[in-house]
N, C-alpha and C positions, 0 to 999 in steps of 0.2 A: 969379199975376197973372191969367191968362186962365182960371182954373178948371180947368186941367189938373193932375191929381194924379199924381205919380210912383208907380208900383207899389211896394209895401212889400216889403222883403227877406224878411219873414216869409211872404209869399205867393210871391215869385219863386223862392226856393230850393226849396221843396217842389214847385212846378210844374215847375221845371227837372229835379229828380230824376225826377218822373213822366215828363216828356216825353223825356228822354234814355233812360230805361229802356225806354219803349215803342218808341222809334226803334231801339234796339239789338236788341230782340226782332224788330221788323219786318224789320230788315236780315238777321238770321239766317234767318228764315222765307222771305224773298225769295231769299236765296242757296240755300236748300234746295229750295224748290218751283218757283221761276221759273227759276233758273239751273242746277238739277240738281246742286248741290254736296252730296254725301252727308255728313252729320255723323257723327262717331264718338261713342262714349260720352262722352268728355271734352268734346267740343263741346256735347253736350246738357247736361252738368253746368254748363258756363259760362253757360247761359241762366237757371239757377235764381236766381242773385243778382239778375239784372235783373227777374225776376218779383217777387221779394221787395221790392226797392227801389221798384218801381212801386207796389206796394200801400202801402208806407211813405210814399211821396209823397202818395198819396190820403189816407191817414190824417192826415198832417200838414196837408193842406189843409182837411179836414173837421173836425178836432178841434184847435182852437187851443191848448187846454190841454196837449196832448201833442205839440205841434209840435217843440219843441227835442229832445225825447226821440226822436221818430220820425226826425228828420233826422240825429241822432247815430247812431242804429241803422243808418240807410241808409249812413252813412260806414263803419261796421264791416262791413256786408254787402259793400260795394264792395271793401273790403280783402280779405275772404274770396274774392271773385270774382277779384281780382288774383292771389291765391295759387293758385287753381285754374288760371287761365290760365298762370301761370308754370310750374306743374307740367306742363301740357300742352306748353308750349314745350320743356321739358326732355325730354319723351318724343319730340317731333318731332326734336330735335337729337341724340337718342340719348345724352343725359347720364345717363339712368336708364331702366329699364324701367317700364312702366305697371303699377300694381297694379289698375287698373280692368279690366273685362272687354272689352278691346279685341281686335280681330282682330290677326293678325300679318301684316306685309308680307313676311315671310321666305319665303312660298310653301310651307312645310312643311304637308302635309295630314294628318299623323299626329295623330289626336285625343289630347289630353292629359287631357280630363275626360269624364265621362259626357255632359255637355251637348254638347260638341263632337262626340262620336260620334253622338248623337241627331240633331244638325243635318246631319252628313254622310249618315246613313242616310235622313233625310227629304228630303234635297236642299235644305235651307234655306240661304240665303245666310249666310255667316259675318259677324260684325260687322265694320264697316270698321275697318281698322287705325288706331290713334291716332297712329302715327308717319308716316303718309302725309299729305303736304301737297298738297291739291288746288288751292289758289288762293293766289297771292301778289300783292302790289302792291309794286313796287320790291324784290322779293326777300324781303319780310317777310310772314309768315303771319298769318291772322286772329287766331290765339291770341296772337301777339306784339303785334299792335295792341291786343288786349283787355287785355293787361297794362298798357300805358300808359294806356288809357282808364279802366280800373277804378281805377288809382292816382290819376289826376287827379280822378275823380269822388269818390273817398274823401276826398281832401284838401279838395276843394271843398265837400263835404257837411259835414265837420267845421268848416271855416271858416264856412260858412253857419250852422251850429248856434251857433257863438260869436256871430255877428252877431245872431241871433234872441234869444239870452240877453241881450245888452246892450240890446236894444230893449224887453224886457219889464219 
């Protein structure tokens, strides 16, 4: 009536993917550099899906012909991010040991690899242990929140891809 056009789902979904991905990465970097929360290797791995989905969101915005495919791919990448975050939660909860090159919170200084020996000899700081939780909100770690966020974003992206498919 008044000339106001409602934004199209085909634009809102990719923009949302980009915006949430950028916000998640900003949150991680603020926690690291402004709040001094040191990330472990698994924390760093959890950032990768957000970087990939941010790029996919931009691709979906700039290439309408690839929009549905890019949004679907973002959903799959968010699922992979949820899996990485869940794996990290398992390490934090001691459900399993980490296969990643995480430091150990056990305090044992005996080197088990040549790299650990080199770090000890050179006085390098060992990697932060992946089972150490430095920050929680209501007793829940950032990795645990990331599981829920990544799952919600995966399902939202896949739902959005379906909406985009139906409008084409």
